[in-house]
N, C-alpha and C positions, 0 to 999 in steps of 0.2 A: 502496500500500503503504499510503504516512504517511496518508494521507485517511481510508482507514477505518479506522486506529488510534484516528486524533482524533473521526471517527466513532464509536465503538463507547464510547468513555469516554467522552466525549462524552454518551450516551442509559443507562450504565450508573449517571455523577451524578446525574446526572436523576429516575433508579430514585429512585437513594439519596436522593435529596432529598426524593419525594413519602414514602417511607416515615418519615424521620427528623421530614418535619412531618406529621405523623396518622399517633403513634404505636399498635399498638395497647391498646386495655381489653380485660380482661377481665372478665368480671362479679364480682362481688367472693363468697369463696366463706361461705357464711353457714353458721358449723359450730353457730353458737349453737340452729338450726333443726334440721339434723342432730340434737343430741344430744337434742334438745326430743323428736324423732321416735322416736329410738331408747328415748329413757326411755316414751314412749307403747309402745309394741313390748313393751319388757321388762315394763311395768308388767300387759300383756292377758297373758302368758306365765304372771305370777303369779297376778293376780287369779280372783277363785272369785266374787263379784258382779255378776249379774247385769248391772244397771245400769252395773258398772263398768269392764265386757267393752264394752256394748255402747257407751257414750262414746267407750272407747282405737278401736272398731274401727270407729265416725263418722269422727272424729278420720284417723284413719289414711290410712281410704277416701276422704275429699275431700281430703288432699294428695296421694295417689297418682291421684285420677282430673281435677286441677289440673291444665292447660298448664303446662308450665315458660317461660317468657319470659325472651331473650335480646335486653332490647336490650340493657345496656351493650358489646356486643362489636361492635367497628367497626374494621373491615378496608380501607384506603384500598388501592383499586382501582383499572384503570380500566373506566368500566364496559362492553363487550366482552367481559372476563375476570370481573365481576362476577357476571356470570349463570352462570357456571358452579362455582363456591364455593357453597356451606349452612353458613351456619350453625353450629356448632357447638352439639352435643347437654348439655344442663346434664346433670347428672347426681350421681345421691346414691351415697356407700360400699354400699352395698347393693340391693337391688333394691325399692322401697316400696309395689308393687303385692303382691309376694311374703309383706311383711310385712301388708299390710292386709289380703290372704285366710287368710293364717294365725291372724289374729286374731280375723277374722269366723267363719272356723271353728269356731275355739274357740269364743266367742261362742253361737254358734248350736246348737251340741253342747248349750253347758251351759243355753239358754233350753230346750233339745228335756228334758233332763233337770228340768230342774224347773216343766216341766207350758207352758210359754209358749208357744206355737206359735207363737201369731203373730207374737212377737219373732223367734223362731227363724226364720220363713220372709221377712221384710223382713232378717233378717242374710247367709242362705244365695243369697238370688236375687245381691246387689252381687257375690261372685263369680263371677258365670254370665258377669258382663261382662267379664271375662276370656279367657271357653271358647276362644275360638278362635288363639287366642297358645299355642303349644304347649307355653311354660317353665309356663305355671298348671296345665298339666290334672291335676296331681294335684290340686290345689283345688278345681277346676271338677268333676269325680269324685266328692270326696267328699261338697263339696255336692248334686249331683244327687242319690249315694245318698242320704241326708237327707232332702234333699225328697219324697224315694218316700216313704217310712218315713212322714213325717208326712202324706201322702197317701193311702197309704193306710191310717193310725191314726185321721184325720179319717173316712174313712167309714167304716172301724168302732165309731168312737164314735158318729157319727149312725143305723147302724141301730139301735145298743142302747137309744137313744134314742125308738127311735121309737113312739107311743101305738099300740095297739092297739082 
């Protein structure tokens, strides 16, 4: 029984030594980039100029589509256990895809009202990328509805301009 305790203590000390020799390092939180995204989203909600809305929507969409890397995360584990542990996801405090979709929807609607149908189509199509994900169903359905209206309007304009 005494030998079993010594072996158990030895294993615990070894494991503790491994933990302290390679501390867990988390990726630093970049509050500046988050605040920049939030500022872009807020600007999009307040803007009325099509070019500003388009730029804001493009910025948010690019960030939402970019894969977040977790290169700074290190968790020293034995190789047999390491295969069962996944790298934690890096997250923002808000859903950047939802912010991008909302901004693109607003920009697309503004482009439709301004008669810039091609710009509107490009902006609205970026929202459809998120369509299979249920949390973005509202944005996808709104984008589809506007795109459908644009297709109908384009067909009517083409028929009106056909020379006889």
